[in-house]
ZALUMFI-754166 format. One line per 10 residues: number of its first residue (from 0); their letters; for each residue y, x, z of C-alpha. Coordinates in steps of 0.25 Angstrom, whole numbers, padded with zeros to 4 digits. Layout:
// ZALUMFI-754166
NUM> A> Y:X:Z; ...
***
This chain:
// ZALUMFI-754166
0> MPPSPRILPL> 0002:0012:0109; -0008:0023:0106; -0012:0033:0117; -0007:0047:0117; -0015:0057:0108; -0028:0062:0113; -0040:0070:0107; -0049:0060:0100; -0063:0064:0095; -0071:0058:0084
10> LSSSCLLIGT> -0059:0053:0075; -0058:0057:0061; -0046:0050:0055; -0033:0058:0054; -0023:0047:0054; -0009:0044:0059; -0003:0030:0060; 0010:0026:0055; 0018:0037:0049; 0009:0049:0053
20> TCLSALPTGG> -0001:0057:0044; -0015:0057:0046; -0024:0068:0040; -0038:0064:0039; -0049:0074:0042; -0061:0065:0045; -0073:0073:0051; -0087:0070:0047; -0092:0057:0054; -0078:0054:0060
30> TAHAAAVATT> -0072:0041:0061; -0059:0038:0053; -0046:0031:0054; -0046:0027:0069; -0037:0015:0069; -0026:0017:0079; -0027:0032:0082; -0023:0042:0072; -0030:0055:0072; -0030:0069:0065
40> TTNGGTKEDA> -0044:0075:0064; -0047:0088:0068; -0060:0095:0065; -0065:0095:0079; -0061:0081:0082; -0048:0072:0080; -0036:0073:0087; -0026:0061:0088; -0013:0065:0082; -0006:0052:0079
50> RSTFADSTQP> -0004:0038:0084; -0005:0024:0079; 0010:0023:0079; 0010:0009:0085; -0004:0009:0091; -0007:0003:0105; -0010:0010:0117; -0023:0003:0119; -0030:0009:0107; -0044:0014:0109
60> TATQQNTHAP> -0047:0028:0109; -0050:0034:0095; -0065:0034:0097; -0065:0019:0098; -0056:0017:0086; -0059:0014:0072; -0052:0009:0059; -0051:-0005:0065; -0048:-0001:0080; -0040:-0011:0087
70> TRQTVTDYTD> -0033:-0009:0100; -0042:-0008:0113; -0039:-0022:0117; -0044:-0028:0104; -0057:-0020:0105; -0059:-0023:0120; -0057:-0038:0117; -0066:-0039:0105; -0077:-0029:0109; -0081:-0038:0121
80> AQGEHVTVNA> -0088:-0047:0111; -0090:-0038:0098; -0090:-0024:0104; -0102:-0019:0095; -0096:-0026:0083; -0083:-0019:0085; -0089:-0005:0088; -0098:-0006:0075; -0086:-0009:0067; -0078:0002:0073
90> HLDQVRSALQ> -0089:0012:0069; -0089:0006:0055; -0074:0006:0053; -0074:0021:0057; -0085:0024:0047; -0078:0017:0036; -0065:0024:0039; -0073:0038:0038; -0077:0034:0024; -0063:0036:0019
100> PATGASTYRF> -0055:0047:0027; -0042:0053:0021; -0045:0067:0024; -0033:0075:0022; -0024:0064:0017; -0013:0057:0025; -0016:0044:0032; -0006:0035:0039; -0012:0024:0048; -0008:0011:0053
110> SRKDIEAIPG> -0015:0005:0064; -0015:-0009:0068; -0004:-0006:0079; 0004:0001:0068; 0004:-0011:0059; 0007:-0020:0070; 0019:-0012:0075; 0026:-0011:0061; 0037:-0022:0060; 0029:-0034:0055
120> GDNAPMNTVL> 0016:-0029:0059; 0005:-0036:0051; 0015:-0044:0044; 0022:-0032:0038; 0018:-0029:0023; 0009:-0017:0022; 0019:-0009:0014; 0028:-0010:0026; 0017:-0004:0035; 0014:0007:0025
130> LQAPGVAQDS> 0028:0011:0024; 0027:0017:0038; 0018:0029:0032; 0024:0041:0026; 0027:0042:0011; 0027:0027:0009; 0039:0022:0001; 0043:0007:0000; 0045:0000:-0013; 0047:-0014:-0018
140> YGQIHIRGDH> 0036:-0025:-0019; 0029:-0020:-0007; 0025:-0007:-0014; 0024:0007:-0007; 0023:0021:-0012; 0015:0031:-0005; 0019:0046:-0008; 0027:0043:-0021; 0016:0035:-0028; 0017:0021:-0034
150> NEVQFRLDGV> 0008:0011:-0027; -0004:0021:-0028; -0009:0015:-0015; -0023:0010:-0012; -0027:0000:-0002; -0040:0000:0005; -0046:-0011:0014; -0055:-0005:0024; -0057:0007:0015; -0059:-0001:0002
160> QLPEGLSVFG> -0049:0002:-0009; -0043:-0011:-0015; -0040:-0011:-0030; -0026:-0012:-0034; -0019:-0025:-0036; -0007:-0031:-0042; 0001:-0034:-0030; 0015:-0028:-0031; 0023:-0034:-0019; 0019:-0039:-0005
170> QTLMTRFAHS> 0006:-0034:0001; -0008:-0039:-0003; -0014:-0032:0009; -0006:-0037:0021; -0004:-0028:0033; -0011:-0040:0041; -0024:-0036:0035; -0024:-0022:0041; -0030:-0018:0054; -0025:-0004:0051
180> MSMTTGALPS> -0022:0004:0039; -0019:0018:0034; -0012:0025:0022; -0018:0038:0017; -0011:0046:0007; -0011:0061:0002; -0022:0069:-0005; -0033:0058:-0003; -0048:0062:-0002; -0057:0057:-0014
190> EYGFLQAGVI> -0061:0044:-0008; -0047:0039:-0012; -0044:0036:-0026; -0036:0028:-0037; -0024:0025:-0028; -0020:0038:-0020; -0006:0037:-0015; -0010:0030:-0003; -0022:0023:0003; -0020:0011:0012
200> DITTKNGSTD> -0032:0009:0020; -0032:-0005:0027; -0042:-0007:0038; -0042:-0023:0038; -0043:-0031:0051; -0056:-0036:0055; -0063:-0044:0066; -0067:-0032:0074; -0053:-0026:0075; -0044:-0038:0074
210> PGGEVSVYGG> -0052:-0050:0081; -0046:-0063:0084; -0035:-0070:0076; -0020:-0069:0075; -0010:-0079:0069; 0004:-0074:0065; 0017:-0080:0060; 0028:-0070:0055; 0041:-0072:0048; 0056:-0073:0048
220> ARDYFFPSLQ> 0067:-0070:0038; 0066:-0074:0023; 0056:-0085:0026; 0046:-0075:0030; 0033:-0082:0035; 0021:-0075:0037; 0009:-0082:0045; -0004:-0075:0046; -0018:-0076:0053; -0029:-0067:0056
230> YGGAHGKWDY> -0042:-0068:0063; -0054:-0059:0065; -0067:-0059:0073; -0082:-0055:0073; -0095:-0062:0075; -0108:-0054:0076; -0108:-0043:0065; -0096:-0050:0058; -0082:-0048:0059; -0070:-0055:0051
240> FVTADFVHDR> -0055:-0055:0049; -0046:-0064:0041; -0031:-0064:0040; -0021:-0072:0032; -0006:-0073:0030; 0005:-0080:0022; 0018:-0074:0018; 0031:-0082:0015; 0043:-0074:0012; 0056:-0073:0004
250> VGIENTTPKF> 0056:-0058:0002; 0043:-0057:-0005; 0048:-0045:-0014; 0059:-0036:-0011; 0073:-0042:-0013; 0080:-0038:-0026; 0093:-0038:-0019; 0099:-0032:-0006; 0102:-0046:-0001; 0095:-0051:0012
260> NALHDLTNQY> 0087:-0062:0004; 0080:-0061:-0009; 0081:-0071:-0020; 0068:-0078:-0025; 0058:-0069:-0016; 0048:-0079:-0010; 0034:-0074:-0007; 0022:-0082:-0002; 0009:-0074:0001; -0004:-0075:0008
270> HFLGHVRYTA> -0014:-0065:0011; -0028:-0065:0017; -0039:-0055:0022; -0053:-0058:0026; -0062:-0047:0032; -0077:-0049:0036; -0087:-0039:0041; -0102:-0039:0044; -0106:-0027:0052; -0121:-0026:0051
280> DENTRISFTA> -0123:-0014:0060; -0116:-0002:0065; -0117:0005:0051; -0115:-0007:0041; -0104:-0017:0039; -0100:-0026:0027; -0086:-0031:0026; -0078:-0041:0017; -0063:-0041:0015; -0055:-0051:0006
290> GVSNAYYQLP> -0041:-0053:0005; -0031:-0062:-0003; -0016:-0060:-0006; -0008:-0070:-0013; 0007:-0068:-0015; 0018:-0076:-0022; 0032:-0069:-0025; 0045:-0074:-0030; 0052:-0062:-0037; 0066:-0060:-0031
300> NNPGQQRQFA> 0078:-0061:-0040; 0089:-0051:-0042; 0102:-0059:-0045; 0113:-0054:-0055; 0103:-0047:-0064; 0108:-0045:-0079; 0099:-0046:-0091; 0087:-0036:-0090; 0078:-0037:-0103; 0066:-0029:-0106
310> NPDFLSSNLS> 0072:-0026:-0119; 0086:-0020:-0118; 0089:-0025:-0132; 0089:-0039:-0127; 0101:-0037:-0118; 0111:-0037:-0130; 0104:-0048:-0138; 0110:-0062:-0140; 0099:-0069:-0133; 0101:-0060:-0121
320> HQVYGSVNSA> 0115:-0065:-0120; 0110:-0080:-0122; 0100:-0079:-0110; 0109:-0071:-0101; 0113:-0079:-0089; 0103:-0090:-0091; 0096:-0085:-0079; 0101:-0080:-0066; 0092:-0068:-0060; 0094:-0074:-0046
330> DLNERQKEIT> 0086:-0086:-0050; 0074:-0080:-0057; 0060:-0086:-0052; 0050:-0074:-0054; 0037:-0075:-0046; 0024:-0067:-0044; 0011:-0070:-0038; 0001:-0059:-0033; -0014:-0062:-0029; -0023:-0052:-0023
340> DFAILSLQKE> -0038:-0054:-0018; -0048:-0044:-0014; -0061:-0043:-0007; -0069:-0031:-0002; -0084:-0031:0002; -0088:-0018:0010; -0101:-0012:0015; -0100:-0001:0026; -0112:0007:0029; -0116:0019:0037
350> IGSFSLQSSV> -0129:0026:0035; -0132:0039:0042; -0122:0049:0037; -0117:0040:0026; -0106:0029:0028; -0101:0020:0017; -0092:0008:0013; -0095:0001:0000; -0086:-0010:-0005; -0084:-0019:-0016
360> FSRYSSLGYS> -0070:-0026:-0018; -0062:-0035:-0027; -0047:-0037:-0029; -0040:-0047:-0037; -0025:-0046:-0039; -0016:-0054:-0048; -0001:-0054:-0050; 0007:-0065:-0058; 0022:-0065:-0061; 0029:-0078:-0065
370> PDALGDLVYN> 0043:-0075:-0072; 0056:-0083:-0072; 0054:-0088:-0086; 0068:-0088:-0091; 0074:-0077:-0081; 0064:-0066:-0084; 0066:-0069:-0099; 0081:-0068:-0097; 0082:-0056:-0088; 0070:-0048:-0093
380> GIAQRAQRSV> 0067:-0053:-0108; 0053:-0057:-0104; 0048:-0068:-0094; 0033:-0064:-0091; 0023:-0071:-0084; 0013:-0060:-0079; -0001:-0061:-0073; -0010:-0049:-0069; -0023:-0048:-0061; -0033:-0037:-0058
390> MSTGSQTDVT> -0047:-0039:-0052; -0053:-0027:-0046; -0067:-0026:-0041; -0074:-0013:-0036; -0082:-0005:-0026; -0079:0006:-0016; -0089:0014:-0009; -0086:0026:0001; -0097:0034:0008; -0096:0045:0019
400> WRAAPRHTVR> -0108:0055:0020; -0107:0063:0033; -0115:0074:0026; -0113:0085:0036; -0105:0088:0049; -0094:0095:0041; -0095:0086:0028; -0092:0072:0026; -0095:0067:0011; -0088:0055:0006
410> FGYQAYVERT> -0090:0048:-0008; -0088:0035:-0014; -0083:0027:-0026; -0073:0016:-0030; -0074:0007:-0043; -0066:-0005:-0047; -0067:-0014:-0059; -0054:-0020:-0062; -0049:-0032:-0071; -0034:-0034:-0074
420> VSQTDSTVYP> -0028:-0045:-0082; -0013:-0046:-0086; -0006:-0057:-0093; 0008:-0060:-0096; 0016:-0071:-0103; 0029:-0066:-0108; 0042:-0074:-0113; 0051:-0065:-0121; 0062:-0066:-0132; 0057:-0061:-0146
430> QTGTDSDGNA> 0066:-0051:-0153; 0071:-0056:-0167; 0078:-0044:-0172; 0089:-0035:-0169; 0104:-0036:-0171; 0113:-0026:-0179; 0114:-0017:-0166; 0099:-0016:-0165; 0098:-0025:-0153; 0087:-0035:-0152
440> IFSGVTENIH> 0089:-0049:-0155; 0080:-0059:-0147; 0076:-0073:-0150; 0080:-0084:-0140; 0066:-0090:-0141; 0056:-0083:-0132; 0042:-0080:-0135; 0029:-0079:-0126; 0020:-0066:-0125; 0007:-0067:-0119
450> DGNGRTGWLY> 0000:-0054:-0115; -0013:-0052:-0107; -0024:-0042:-0105; -0035:-0038:-0096; -0044:-0026:-0093; -0055:-0022:-0084; -0056:-0008:-0079; -0063:0002:-0069; -0058:0011:-0059; -0068:0020:-0051
460> GLYAQDEWRP> -0068:0032:-0042; -0079:0041:-0035; -0077:0051:-0024; -0084:0061:-0015; -0078:0070:-0005; -0083:0079:0007; -0075:0081:0020; -0079:0095:0025; -0075:0101:0038; -0078:0116:0036
470> VRNLTINYGL> -0072:0120:0049; -0067:0112:0062; -0052:0109:0058; -0054:0108:0043; -0058:0097:0034; -0059:0098:0019; -0061:0085:0011; -0064:0087:-0004; -0069:0078:-0014; -0069:0072:-0029
480> RFDGVDEYTH> -0065:0059:-0034; -0068:0053:-0048; -0060:0041:-0053; -0059:0034:-0066; -0052:0022:-0072; -0056:0013:-0084; -0045:0003:-0085; -0033:0004:-0094; -0034:0019:-0093; -0047:0027:-0093
490> SKQVSPRLNI> -0047:0040:-0084; -0055:0047:-0073; -0053:0059:-0064; -0061:0068:-0055; -0051:0070:-0043; -0054:0082:-0032; -0048:0080:-0018; -0047:0090:-0007; -0041:0088:0007; -0041:0099:0018
500> VWQPWRGGTL> -0037:0095:0033; -0035:0106:0043; -0032:0105:0058; -0028:0119:0062; -0023:0115:0076; -0023:0104:0086; -0016:0091:0081; -0013:0097:0067; -0019:0094:0053; -0016:0100:0040
510> HAGYSRYFTP> -0021:0094:0027; -0020:0097:0012; -0026:0090:0000; -0027:0088:-0015; -0031:0076:-0022; -0033:0073:-0037; -0029:0059:-0039; -0033:0049:-0050; -0025:0035:-0050; -0029:0025:-0061
520> PPFELVGGTS> -0017:0016:-0065; -0017:0002:-0058; -0025:-0006:-0068; -0018:-0019:-0064; -0004:-0013:-0067; -0007:-0007:-0081; -0002:-0016:-0091; -0008:-0020:-0104; 0004:-0026:-0110; 0004:-0029:-0126
530> LNKFANTSAA> 0018:-0023:-0128; 0018:-0026:-0143; 0019:-0041:-0139; 0033:-0039:-0133; 0039:-0031:-0144; 0051:-0037:-0150; 0054:-0046:-0138; 0063:-0045:-0126; 0052:-0039:-0118; 0049:-0028:-0128
540> PGTLQDTTVK> 0047:-0015:-0121; 0055:-0002:-0124; 0043:0005:-0129; 0029:0000:-0133; 0022:0013:-0127; 0012:0009:-0117; 0002:0020:-0113; -0009:0016:-0104; -0006:0020:-0089; -0015:0032:-0085
550> SERDHYFDAG> -0022:0036:-0072; -0014:0045:-0063; -0019:0059:-0060; -0014:0067:-0048; -0015:0080:-0040; -0011:0077:-0026; -0008:0087:-0015; -0006:0084:0000; -0004:0093:0012; 0001:0090:0026
560> FSQVLLPGWH> -0001:0092:0041; 0000:0083:0054; 0002:0087:0068; 0002:0081:0082; 0015:0087:0088; 0013:0080:0102; 0004:0070:0108; 0007:0057:0100; 0016:0064:0090; 0011:0067:0076
570> ASFDAYVKLA> 0018:0073:0063; 0013:0075:0049; 0018:0081:0036; 0012:0079:0022; 0016:0084:0008; 0010:0080:-0006; 0011:0082:-0021; 0006:0073:-0032; 0005:0078:-0046; 0002:0066:-0055
580> RNMIDEGQFG> -0002:0064:-0070; 0000:0050:-0076; 0007:0046:-0062; 0006:0031:-0061; 0018:0023:-0057; 0021:0008:-0057; 0033:-0001:-0061; 0038:-0015:-0063; 0042:-0017:-0077; 0046:-0032:-0079
590> SPIILSAFNY> 0048:-0044:-0071; 0034:-0046:-0065; 0032:-0037:-0053; 0020:-0031:-0059; 0019:-0016:-0058; 0015:-0008:-0071; 0009:0006:-0070; 0013:0018:-0078; 0012:0033:-0078; 0020:0045:-0077
600> RRGQVNGYEF> 0014:0057:-0085; 0017:0066:-0073; 0020:0063:-0059; 0023:0071:-0046; 0024:0066:-0031; 0027:0075:-0019; 0031:0073:-0005; 0029:0075:0010; 0028:0066:0022; 0031:0068:0037
610> ATDYSHGPFS> 0026:0059:0048; 0026:0058:0063; 0023:0049:0074; 0023:0048:0089; 0017:0039:0099; 0016:0038:0114; 0012:0026:0122; 0019:0013:0117; 0029:0021:0108; 0026:0026:0093
620> VYGNFAWSRA> 0035:0031:0082; 0032:0037:0069; 0040:0042:0057; 0038:0048:0043; 0046:0052:0031; 0041:0056:0017; 0047:0063:0005; 0042:0060:-0009; 0045:0063:-0024; 0038:0056:-0035
630> IGKDINSAQW> 0041:0059:-0050; 0035:0056:-0063; 0037:0060:-0078; 0034:0054:-0091; 0029:0039:-0091; 0017:0039:-0100; 0011:0025:-0099; 0016:0011:-0099; 0029:0016:-0106; 0033:0002:-0111
640> NFDPSDLAYI> 0038:-0002:-0097; 0049:0009:-0098; 0062:0011:-0104; 0061:0021:-0116; 0072:0029:-0111; 0065:0030:-0097; 0052:0034:-0103; 0059:0045:-0111; 0066:0051:-0099; 0054:0051:-0090
650> RQHWIHLDHD> 0046:0057:-0101; 0054:0070:-0099; 0059:0069:-0085; 0053:0067:-0071; 0058:0055:-0064; 0056:0049:-0050; 0046:0038:-0049; 0052:0025:-0046; 0045:0024:-0032; 0049:0039:-0028
660> QRWTASAGGS> 0056:0039:-0014; 0060:0052:-0009; 0061:0049:0006; 0052:0039:0014; 0052:0037:0029; 0047:0028:0039; 0046:0027:0054; 0043:0018:0065; 0040:0016:0080; 0034:0007:0090
670> YSAFYKTGHP> 0036:0004:0105; 0028:-0006:0113; 0033:-0011:0127; 0024:-0017:0137; 0012:-0012:0129; 0003:-0011:0141; 0005:-0026:0143; 0001:-0039:0136; 0014:-0041:0130; 0018:-0028:0122
680> LRLSATMVYG> 0031:-0027:0115; 0032:-0018:0103; 0044:-0013:0096; 0042:-0006:0083; 0051:-0001:0071; 0049:0005:0057; 0058:0012:0047; 0056:0014:0032; 0065:0024:0024; 0066:0026:0009
690> NGLRADGATP> 0076:0034:0001; 0074:0025:-0011; 0065:0023:-0023; 0069:0027:-0037; 0079:0020:-0046; 0085:0023:-0060; 0096:0032:-0060; 0101:0042:-0071; 0086:0043:-0074; 0074:0034:-0072
700> NGAKVPQYVT> 0071:0033:-0057; 0083:0043:-0055; 0089:0037:-0043; 0084:0030:-0031; 0088:0018:-0022; 0095:0020:-0009; 0088:0025:0003; 0084:0015:0014; 0079:0014:0028; 0074:0001:0035
710> FNLSLVQSFQ> 0069:-0002:0049; 0060:-0013:0054; 0058:-0017:0069; 0047:-0025:0076; 0046:-0031:0090; 0032:-0037:0094; 0029:-0044:0107; 0015:-0046:0110; 0009:-0055:0121; -0005:-0055:0125
720> DLFQVGFLKR> -0011:-0069:0129; 0003:-0075:0129; -0002:-0090:0129; -0013:-0087:0139; -0023:-0094:0129; -0037:-0088:0128; -0038:-0087:0113; -0023:-0083:0111; -0021:-0068:0112; -0009:-0059:0108
730> TQLRLDVINL> 0004:-0066:0104; 0014:-0057:0097; 0029:-0060:0093; 0035:-0050:0083; 0049:-0048:0078; 0051:-0039:0065; 0064:-0034:0059; 0063:-0028:0045; 0074:-0020:0040; 0081:-0020:0054
740> FDRRYELRDG> 0094:-0016:0049; 0095:-0024:0036; 0096:-0012:0027; 0098:-0016:0012; 0089:-0006:0004; 0084:-0006:-0010; 0069:-0002:-0014; 0072:-0003:-0029; 0085:-0005:-0037; 0078:-0011:-0049
750> SGIGVGAPQY> 0079:0002:-0057; 0068:0013:-0059; 0056:0015:-0067; 0047:0002:-0066; 0056:-0004:-0055; 0059:-0019:-0055; 0070:-0027:-0048; 0078:-0021:-0036; 0071:-0022:-0023; 0077:-0022:-0009
760> GLRRTILTGL> 0071:-0020:0004; 0070:-0031:0014; 0082:-0034:0022; 0082:-0037:0037; 0071:-0047:0041; 0067:-0052:0054; 0053:-0057:0056; 0046:-0063:0068; 0031:-0066:0071; 0021:-0072:0080
770> SQRF> 0007:-0069:0081; -0004:-0074:0090; -0018:-0068:0092; -0030:-0076:0095
***
């Protein structure tokens, strides 16, 4: 567990680990994002005001730490042979972190100890970890919503932003990849663009901080089987790390019923991450990271469904009555496969008062949906085999110039070239006429419709900012960002950003910020469907209107404060307002679980968050809650996806967004017994509360699903040198119970704007694991 709070010089990150806010105010030349100790910067130095919620008492002092800082024991063991290598990489890690501070924004950090203490540890999905931060709402398919936005979350690996992909469920980036991670939200400085609801920055494991190997087997209920392997090391100026895992499970996607087991819900997945670095000298490092994710899913069935055709006229047709009952919805066989590959090559260099990291990267993502050929036709009026892919290649450079004692200037750019391809082969019933009542008459002979398109586009952004410290306790960060998109839509914007951080008294920090945001629509989720091909068929849309999805433009305001109440006890409060034009949302419209983007002409999101944590010796506890409201008016793009009556209502009225959840909360704690021995026993627990996402009522999204609360429990027993064999080190046994009290709860009820099938949360699941370090 972490030591008690103390005065710590030379740190610059303002961070708080699980559940507590961190307000960054990086002084010139400081080091950023110390791994296991959370600090709030003061102008004359930094004072520790928060703890790594589950950190170990053997953590090194802050001046020894860096983004990859392991426990003291790990450093001691490894530096005997590679001390200089570790020291140089620690320095370069600090310099890299300083390239991208979050001055004035809110940052929630998860150290290696935090990740290990969450039930499941490295085996837990990444969204499970992120749900422990304030303002993060849970949704189906592994999605999260940060501060009322829909999936506008950017992921960075070691500071390099990954282009968006097509993955909908599961996690392309596994928790096992991360040595530590942070979530930054609020009024972001100008280095953050494109996706701004939240920035998830993952510091990957490497041979310096995670040397040696580990083999693990984890699993339990519902055929859950999760073996994994990792290994890292260093030789001379090189260090390397690889990790791979395989997942077999019968709850790949949320259950469509409240029953204990889902129907037709098998998933098989494998993931790989490799990381190699060459450290030429204390100022130069080259690194290469590559990853692969390959996932196969069965789509769970929903028994007892009635006919639900795309064209309502089909319900009363003679053909509808002929085919009704020919397929049981419990026996459908729909499948989906998702592939993601990525690679990043980076150069990090420090030259006098300049520091830079320049990277080139590429990401390929594909999604393929295979229908139940007859079942989809009977229940939806269309059986569609769909294939989408997107290839993104680009470059990112970030530069820090320590121009003067009170000024730190940062500038850089991001640019992507993207190619997306979409192909569908659809089987439909053609319409042959209408009856005397005007109802459609359909032929019993199907016809096939092929539709395909591809497009290449550009996405680019430039930024410059100055971090100015005019007086001792005040930091002002101001800058400009220029973004542009030339894809399905063509637009650009100059965006001013301003953040002020003031520390008027010991242990207290106040901040306020304004950011102008520009969010291009997700290229891979903007459809190019030829609607006329589906006219006069059982898949005909309610309207042929299909305005191109536009870029979102926001005014974002954020203010808050944090305070050290007592040694080891920290609290924070934050409030925000977003005023949006052409607010982007996403929804599922059809059997393939492929999200499609659309705009609300006007949007508003506002809310507040409270977080607190306490840590002393082997005991840590944290808690947070958030209130949020997200509303939109007038859908002005991709209108063909919606019912005409819904479009007419939303044109004149504000409605809740489908992912709007008014109250969200999470909490957790950890206690380690025998933590000063070689066989510590750790007990930890987490809680997640949500008062319900939206559902249809008297108006679109006018109701909500019931509130829920779930508890997870973890018990981990570690043994050092259990087998008394030289090359075998720590042995660990773990027991995790997910949804401890077996609460039945619903994430989605199948209604709402852009909502697919019902989605229920996981019932009580008992999992066990064994891991061996070597």
